[in-house]
C-alpha positions in Angstrom: 62.1 48.9 162.3 58.9 49.0 160.3 55.8 50.1 162.2 52.7 47.8 162.0 49.2 49.3 162.6 46.9 46.7 164.2 43.2 47.3 164.4 41.1 45.2 166.8 37.3 45.4 166.7 35.8 44.2 170.0 32.4 43.8 171.7 31.9 42.6 175.3 34.8 40.1 175.4 37.3 41.7 177.7 39.1 38.5 178.7 39.5 37.4 175.1 40.6 40.9 174.2 43.3 40.8 176.9 44.5 37.4 175.5 44.7 38.9 172.0 46.7 41.9 173.3 49.1 39.7 175.1 49.7 37.9 171.8 50.8 41.3 170.4 53.0 42.0 173.4 54.7 38.6 172.7 55.6 39.4 169.1 59.2 39.2 168.0 58.5 42.3 166.1 57.8 45.0 168.7 57.3 48.1 166.5 53.5 48.1 166.5 50.6 50.2 167.6 47.1 48.8 168.1 43.7 50.5 168.0 41.1 48.7 170.1 37.8 49.7 168.5 35.1 49.1 171.1 31.5 48.7 169.8 30.0 48.2 173.3 27.8 51.1 174.4 29.0 50.5 178.0 32.7 50.7 176.9 33.3 47.3 178.4 36.8 47.1 176.8 38.1 50.3 178.3 39.0 48.7 181.7 40.8 45.8 179.9 43.0 48.2 177.9 43.7 50.3 181.0 44.7 47.1 182.9 47.2 46.2 180.2 48.8 49.6 180.6 50.6 49.4 177.3 51.0 52.9 175.6 51.0 51.2 172.2 47.4 50.1 172.7 44.9 52.9 172.0 41.3 52.7 173.1 38.6 54.0 170.7 34.9 54.0 171.7 32.6 53.8 168.7 30.1 56.6 168.8 27.5 55.8 167.4 27.7 52.0 167.6 28.9 50.5 164.3 27.9 46.8 164.6 29.9 44.0 163.1 30.2 44.8 159.4 31.2 48.5 159.7 33.5 47.9 162.7 35.3 45.3 160.7 35.4 47.3 157.5 36.8 50.4 159.2 39.8 48.3 160.2 40.7 48.1 156.5 40.6 51.8 155.9 43.7 53.6 154.4 43.7 56.2 157.1 47.1 56.0 158.9 47.8 58.7 161.5 50.8 56.7 162.8 53.0 56.6 159.6 52.7 52.8 159.7 54.1 50.7 156.8 52.2 47.5 157.5 48.6 46.7 158.6 46.7 43.8 160.3 43.1 43.3 161.4 43.2 41.3 164.6 39.8 40.3 166.0 39.4 40.2 169.7 38.8 36.4 169.9 41.6 35.4 167.6 45.3 34.8 168.4 48.7 35.2 166.6 51.9 33.3 167.3 55.0 35.3 168.3 56.5 35.3 164.7 53.4 36.4 162.9 54.4 40.1 162.2 58.1 39.2 161.6 57.1 36.6 159.0 54.5 38.9 157.3 57.1 41.6 156.9 59.7 39.2 155.6 57.2 37.8 153.0 56.2 41.2 151.7 59.8 42.5 151.5 61.1 39.3 150.0 58.4 39.0 147.3 57.9 42.7 146.6 54.1 42.2 147.1 51.7 44.3 149.0 49.4 41.5 150.4 50.0 38.1 151.9 47.8 35.7 153.9 49.2 33.7 156.8 47.5 30.4 157.6 45.2 30.2 160.6 44.6 27.2 162.9 41.0 26.7 163.9 40.0 27.0 167.6 36.7 25.5 168.8 34.7 26.5 171.9 36.7 29.7 172.4 36.4 31.3 175.8 35.3 28.1 177.5 37.2 25.4 179.5 36.9 23.1 176.5 38.6 25.5 174.1 41.0 23.7 171.8 42.7 24.1 168.4 43.2 21.5 165.8 46.4 21.1 163.8 44.6 22.1 160.6 44.7 25.4 158.9 41.9 27.2 156.9 44.1 27.2 153.8 45.4 23.6 154.1 42.7 22.0 151.8 42.5 25.0 149.4 45.8 26.7 148.6 49.4 25.8 148.0 52.2 28.0 149.3 52.8 30.4 146.4 51.8 33.7 144.8 48.2 33.7 143.6 47.0 36.1 140.9 43.7 37.9 141.6 41.7 35.7 139.3 43.1 32.6 140.8 42.4 33.8 144.4 38.8 34.6 143.5 38.3 31.0 142.6 38.6 30.4 146.3 34.9 31.3 146.5 34.3 27.9 144.9 36.5 26.2 147.4 35.7 27.6 150.8 37.7 30.8 151.3 39.5 33.5 149.4 40.4 36.4 151.6 40.2 35.7 155.3 40.0 38.8 157.6 42.3 37.4 160.2 44.9 36.0 157.8 45.6 39.2 155.7 48.7 41.1 156.3 49.3 44.1 153.9 51.5 47.1 153.3 50.7 50.8 152.7 51.5 50.1 149.0 48.3 48.2 148.5 46.6 49.3 145.2 43.0 49.2 146.4 42.1 49.4 150.0 40.2 46.4 151.4 37.5 48.5 153.0 34.4 48.5 150.9 32.8 51.4 152.9 29.2 50.2 152.6 26.7 48.1 154.5 26.3 44.5 153.7 25.3 41.2 155.2 27.6 39.7 158.0 29.7 36.9 156.6 29.5 38.4 153.1 32.4 40.8 153.8 35.2 38.3 153.2 33.8 37.2 149.8 33.4 40.8 148.8 37.1 41.5 149.8 38.1 38.5 147.8 36.4 40.0 144.7 38.0 43.4 145.3 41.6 42.2 145.4 43.3 43.2 142.1 47.0 42.4 142.8 48.9 39.2 143.5 48.7 37.6 147.0 51.2 35.3 148.6 49.7 32.4 150.6 51.9 31.2 153.5 50.9 27.9 154.9 52.6 27.8 158.3 49.9 28.3 160.9 51.0 31.4 162.7 47.5 32.6 163.5 44.4 31.1 165.2 40.8 31.7 164.1 38.0 31.2 166.6 35.2 29.3 165.0 32.3 30.7 167.1 29.8 32.2 164.7 26.9 31.3 167.0 28.2 33.7 169.6 28.2 36.7 167.3 24.6 36.9 166.3 24.1 40.3 167.8 25.2 41.7 164.4 22.7 40.0 162.2 20.6 43.1 162.3 17.7 44.2 164.6 14.9 43.4 162.1 16.5 40.3 160.6 15.4 36.7 161.4 17.9 33.9 161.0 16.2 32.3 158.0 15.9 35.7 156.1 19.5 36.4 156.7 20.6 33.0 155.5 18.5 33.2 152.3 19.8 36.7 151.5 23.4 35.7 152.2 23.2 32.6 150.0 21.6 34.5 147.1 24.1 37.3 147.4 27.1 35.0 147.5 25.8 33.1 144.5 25.6 36.4 142.5 29.2 37.2 143.5 30.3 33.7 142.4 28.6 34.1 139.0 30.4 37.4 138.5 33.7 35.7 139.4 33.1 32.9 136.9 32.2 35.4 134.1 35.5 37.2 134.6 37.6 34.0 134.8 39.3 33.3 131.4 38.2 30.2 129.6 41.6 28.5 129.9 41.6 29.1 133.7 38.1 27.8 134.0 39.1 24.6 132.3 42.2 24.2 134.5 40.1 24.7 137.6 37.5 22.2 136.5 40.2 19.7 135.7 41.5 19.9 139.3 44.1 22.7 139.0 44.7 26.0 140.8 43.1 24.9 144.1 43.5 21.8 146.2 39.8 21.2 146.7 38.1 18.0 145.6 36.0 17.8 142.4 32.8 17.6 144.4 33.7 20.6 146.5 34.4 22.6 143.3 31.1 21.6 141.7 28.8 22.2 144.7 29.3 26.1 144.7 28.9 26.1 140.9 25.6 24.3 141.2 24.4 26.6 144.0 25.2 29.6 141.8 23.4 28.1 138.8 26.6 28.0 136.8 26.3 25.2 134.2 29.5 23.2 133.5 29.9 19.6 132.2 29.3 17.1 135.0 28.3 19.5 137.7 24.6 18.6 137.8 24.9 14.9 137.4 24.2 14.1 141.1 22.3 17.2 142.3 19.2 15.3 143.3 15.7 16.4 144.2 16.8 17.8 147.6 19.6 19.9 146.1 17.3 21.2 143.4 14.7 22.2 146.0 17.3 24.1 148.1 18.5 26.0 145.0 14.9 26.9 144.1 14.1 28.2 147.7 17.2 30.4 147.7 16.5 31.6 144.1 12.9 32.5 144.8 12.9 33.7 148.4 16.4 35.1 148.8 17.2 38.7 148.1 20.4 39.9 146.6 22.0 42.6 148.8 22.6 45.9 146.9 26.3 45.8 148.1 27.0 43.0 145.6 26.1 45.1 142.5 28.2 48.0 143.9 31.2 45.7 144.6 31.1 44.2 141.1 30.8 47.6 139.5 33.8 49.0 141.5 36.2 46.2 140.7 38.2 46.8 137.6 40.3 43.7 137.2 
């Protein structure tokens, strides 16, 4: 059977980590190994791993502490000391259904591709007594179930999401590793990975994974000297720069198809809003921007700072 290397970044959520690891233990595909990459200086995840007592789960204490972006990014590295054929980043607060790995392997073998994305349900209030998931996936209102070419997938940056960390399942044959190996702003990593992909990706719409929507509980990684407003302004300006680069590299025929409602499932307004934010002028996009929208654009444009990782990401990408 094909070995899957799972990498799990974690930080002070031992109970959720154990839940995630039990999801792995319940997989119908049992040939896997998992690295738990603990970013807690107190090694709070060690006891949870020892309690599970599964020799396939390997504990790694980050020294020095990596924080969110680097800990996540390292999970996409090519390094593979286990001889694994397939890979998955599994965050400590997420979940996967028992058939997740089996289906991922089937998709890649059946299509001959190196990357697929498996739809994720959304869980709210994770880790509380009110935790619940809705029967709606992050790809439901964006993608059809089919193979997307890289330029099509990147248009997801104008529809909500392109690459989702917890949805990606890939093989060792991937052309370009999804690790960008540089510092960036938290929440900018997925758009950057979307831009970096240079090969077809299969979107599978059955919801075999669960994404925890709990950004407010992960603010430790915003950076020691960053305030919330500064981070948001820099994030928006950087994302808009990436969107402009995507649009510039999108062929005219594909642009027209996208503007006419093709390629993605998103509504016309949801297509136009990111175009407006990025300052991309297309017919009809600015007809209802309004004073408030213009003011927001001006604030981001004048006060936001584009992160240097954007220019580097654009320069590296060849497709």
